[in-house]
C-alpha positions in Angstrom: 0.0 0.0 0.0 1.4 3.5 -0.9 2.5 5.3 2.2 0.2 8.2 1.3 -2.8 5.9 1.8 -1.8 5.2 5.4 -3.0 7.4 8.2 -0.3 9.7 9.6 0.4 9.8 13.3 -1.3 13.2 13.4 -4.4 11.8 11.7 -4.5 8.8 14.1 -4.2 11.3 17.0 -7.1 13.3 15.7 -9.4 10.3 15.4 -8.5 9.0 18.8 -9.1 12.4 20.3 -12.6 12.4 18.8 -13.2 8.9 20.1 -12.0 9.8 23.6 -14.4 12.8 23.7 -17.2 10.3 23.1 -16.0 8.2 26.1 -13.8 5.6 24.4 -11.0 5.2 27.0 -9.1 2.1 25.9 -6.7 2.2 22.9 -4.8 -0.8 21.5 -2.1 -0.5 18.8 -2.0 -3.6 16.6 -1.2 -4.7 13.1 0.3 -6.5 11.1 3.2 -5.8 13.3 3.1 -2.3 14.8 6.8 -2.2 15.9 8.0 -2.2 12.3 6.5 1.3 11.8 9.1 4.0 12.0 9.2 5.7 15.5 6.1 4.0 16.9 7.1 5.4 20.3 6.2 8.8 19.0 2.7 7.7 18.3 2.5 6.1 21.8 3.7 9.4 23.3 1.0 11.4 21.4 -1.8 9.1 22.3 -0.8 8.8 26.0 -1.4 12.6 26.3 -5.0 12.5 25.2 -7.4 13.3 28.0 -9.7 10.4 28.7 -7.4 7.6 27.4 -6.6 5.6 30.6 -5.4 2.3 29.0 -2.9 2.3 26.1 -1.7 -1.2 25.0 0.0 -2.9 22.2 -0.4 -6.3 20.4 2.9 -7.5 18.9 4.6 -10.6 17.6 7.4 -9.8 20.2 10.3 -10.0 17.8 11.4 -6.4 18.3 9.9 -5.9 21.7 13.2 -6.2 23.7 14.7 -3.5 21.6 11.9 -1.0 22.3 10.3 -2.0 25.6 12.0 0.7 27.7 11.2 3.4 25.1 7.6 2.3 24.9 7.1 2.3 28.7 8.7 5.7 29.0 6.4 7.0 26.2 3.3 5.9 28.1 2.5 2.4 27.0 0.8 0.4 29.7 0.9 -3.2 28.7 1.4 -5.7 25.8 -0.2 -8.7 24.3 2.2 -11.0 22.5 1.0 -13.3 19.7 2.8 -16.7 20.1 1.5 -20.0 18.7 4.3 -22.4 19.5 7.2 -22.8 21.9 9.2 -25.1 19.5 11.8 -23.3 17.4 11.5 -25.5 14.3 7.7 -25.2 14.4 7.9 -21.5 15.0 9.9 -21.1 11.9 7.4 -23.1 9.8 4.4 -21.1 11.1 6.0 -17.7 10.9 8.6 -18.2 8.2 11.3 -16.6 10.3 13.6 -18.2 13.0 13.2 -15.7 15.8 11.5 -17.6 18.7 14.4 -16.6 21.0 13.8 -12.9 20.2 10.1 -13.3 21.1 11.0 -15.0 24.4 13.5 -12.1 25.1 10.6 -9.7 24.3 8.4 -11.3 26.9 11.1 -11.0 29.5 11.8 -7.4 28.6 8.0 -6.6 28.9 8.0 -8.1 32.4 11.2 -6.4 33.5 10.1 -2.9 32.3 6.6 -3.1 33.8 4.6 -3.5 30.5 2.3 -5.7 32.5 0.1 -7.7 32.7 1.8 -9.6 29.9 -0.8 -11.5 27.9 0.2 -14.3 25.5 -2.2 -15.1 22.7 -2.2 -18.6 21.2 -4.4 -19.5 18.3 -5.0 -23.3 18.7 -4.9 -25.2 15.4 -5.4 -28.9 14.9 -2.5 -30.8 13.5 -0.3 -27.7 14.0 0.0 -26.8 17.6 -2.8 -28.2 19.6 -0.4 -30.6 21.3 1.2 -27.6 23.0 -1.9 -26.4 25.0 -0.6 -28.0 28.2 2.9 -26.4 27.7 1.3 -22.9 27.3 -1.0 -23.5 30.3 2.0 -24.4 32.5 3.5 -21.0 31.8 0.9 -19.5 34.1 2.0 -21.7 37.1 5.3 -20.2 38.0 5.1 -16.7 36.4 2.6 -13.9 36.3 1.8 -14.6 32.6 -1.7 -14.5 31.2 -2.2 -17.1 28.4 -5.3 -16.8 26.2 -6.3 -19.6 24.0 -8.1 -18.4 20.9 -10.3 -20.3 18.4 -9.2 -20.2 14.8 -11.5 -17.9 12.8 -12.2 -18.5 9.1 -10.9 -15.2 7.7 -10.2 -14.4 4.1 -7.1 -16.3 2.9 -5.7 -16.8 6.3 -7.3 -20.2 6.1 -5.1 -21.0 3.1 -2.0 -23.1 2.9 0.7 -23.6 5.5 4.1 -25.2 5.2 3.1 -27.5 8.1 -0.2 -28.5 6.6 -3.4 -26.9 5.5 -4.9 -24.3 7.8 -8.5 -24.9 6.9 -11.8 -25.3 8.7 -10.4 -28.8 9.7 -7.8 -27.0 11.8 -10.5 -25.5 14.1 -10.3 -26.6 17.7 -13.3 -25.5 19.9 -12.7 -24.0 23.3 -14.3 -26.9 25.1 -11.7 -29.3 23.7 -8.9 -26.9 24.7 -10.5 -26.7 28.2 -10.6 -30.5 28.5 -7.0 -30.9 27.5 -5.9 -28.7 30.4 -7.6 -31.0 33.0 -4.4 -32.9 33.9 -3.1 -29.7 35.5 -6.0 -29.3 37.9 -9.4 -27.7 38.1 -9.7 -24.3 36.6 -11.3 -21.7 38.9 -13.0 -18.6 37.5 -11.3 -15.3 38.2 -11.5 -11.7 37.1 -9.1 -10.3 34.5 -6.2 -8.4 35.9 -6.9 -5.5 33.5 -9.2 -4.8 30.6 -12.7 -5.9 29.7 -12.2 -7.8 26.5 -13.7 -10.9 25.1 -11.8 -13.5 27.2 -13.2 -15.6 30.0 -10.5 -16.0 32.7 -9.6 -18.8 35.0 -6.7 -19.8 37.2 -5.1 -23.2 37.9 -4.5 -24.1 41.6 -1.7 -22.1 43.0 -0.9 -20.4 39.7 0.6 -16.9 39.5 -0.9 -16.2 36.1 -4.3 -16.8 34.5 -5.7 -18.7 31.5 -8.2 -17.1 29.2 -10.5 -18.5 26.5 -11.7 -16.6 23.5 -14.4 -18.4 21.6 -15.7 -16.3 18.7 -16.8 -19.3 16.8 -18.2 -22.0 19.1 -19.7 -19.7 21.7 -20.0 -16.3 19.9 -19.2 -13.4 22.2 -20.8 -10.7 20.1 -23.2 -9.6 22.9 -20.3 -8.4 24.9 -18.2 -6.8 22.2 -17.4 -3.2 22.8 -14.7 -2.7 20.1 -14.2 -0.7 17.0 -11.2 -1.2 14.7 -9.4 1.6 12.9 -7.6 0.3 9.9 -4.2 1.6 8.8 -5.8 3.2 5.8 -8.4 5.1 7.8 -11.6 2.9 7.8 -13.5 2.3 11.0 -14.7 -1.3 11.3 -17.5 -1.9 13.8 -17.2 -5.7 13.6 -14.1 -7.8 13.1 -16.2 -10.5 11.3 -18.0 -8.2 9.0 -16.7 -6.4 5.9 -18.7 -3.2 6.7 -16.6 -0.1 7.2 -16.9 3.6 7.5 -14.3 5.8 5.8 -12.8 8.3 8.1 -9.7 9.2 6.1 -11.5 10.9 3.2 -13.6 13.3 5.4 -10.6 13.9 7.7 -8.4 14.9 4.8 -11.2 17.0 3.4 -11.1 19.1 6.6 -13.8 17.4 8.8 -14.1 18.9 12.2 -13.9 16.9 15.5 -17.7 17.0 15.7 -18.1 15.6 12.2 -15.6 12.8 13.1 -17.5 12.1 16.3 -20.7 11.7 14.3 -19.1 9.1 12.0 -17.9 7.2 15.1 -21.4 7.3 16.5 -22.7 5.8 13.2 -20.1 3.0 13.4 -21.2 2.2 16.9 -24.8 2.2 15.8 -23.9 -0.2 12.9 -22.4 -2.9 15.1 -24.3 -6.0 14.2 -26.1 -8.1 16.8 -23.8 -11.1 16.0 -21.6 -12.6 13.3 -22.8 -15.2 10.9 -20.0 -17.7 10.7 -22.5 -20.5 11.5 -24.4 -19.5 8.4 -21.2 -19.8 6.3 -20.8 -16.0 6.0 -17.2 -15.0 6.7 -15.4 -11.7 5.9 -13.4 -11.7 2.7 -12.5 -8.1 2.1 -9.4 -7.9 4.2 -6.9 -10.3 5.7 -6.6 -10.4 9.5 -3.1 -8.9 9.3 -4.8 -5.8 7.7 -7.2 -5.3 10.6 -5.6 -6.5 13.8 -6.9 -8.7 16.5 
């Protein structure tokens, strides 16, 4: 995508300012991979100064996190989510196509040491690819204050295409109930409140564990009734629902000189357009963008 089509930091700031004036107080920077964008800490610093924003977080693959953790914390970032689907270096390379698992693990440690906490680790469970590691990920919560969230695979554009470790298709889907059952050898899970945030996960804790385990089940137990999120794409479209292709263009009016009040009205329209639920069960899946173009 041409750089001119992507929102500038100043444009992102303006949109977030309008959203904050409407009462939106939680902002997450995601991707793609946000840390590859030049001087992301500057955007963090800008957003952290907006009145009303009380939670500023980042979702990252963790590869560059150890390099920037201190800068991000000093700029005003509160916490991080790290996307990690395997703890095996050879499998990590096959899934991601780069051999940087050690960098990700260093990033997790850097986040912990710099206070970008709570550190949440997001694992998308896929049959035939990594479902045999569910117990290993669950064990991470026993001795450290890590918060592991198991996420169901969503049918999303061409993300369900080919993989070098086998086909990532609807046959790769593992329901949350099966993930839950596979954790049983570690003990009974007890419900608990999230350490921070009010997102889509249901949280539990293993006996004596320092961290928590979360389950996100957008497919088998749709969580639409509790969804309070809007997604701003890099090219300036506001998406009321992750699993719908409907979007409202904010970039065009913004670049045409729209006022904050006009932007706020467009944001209100996006909120009003949030659907009651997704329609994956009816075979209707979004196809307009890939997940990496929207963010989780």
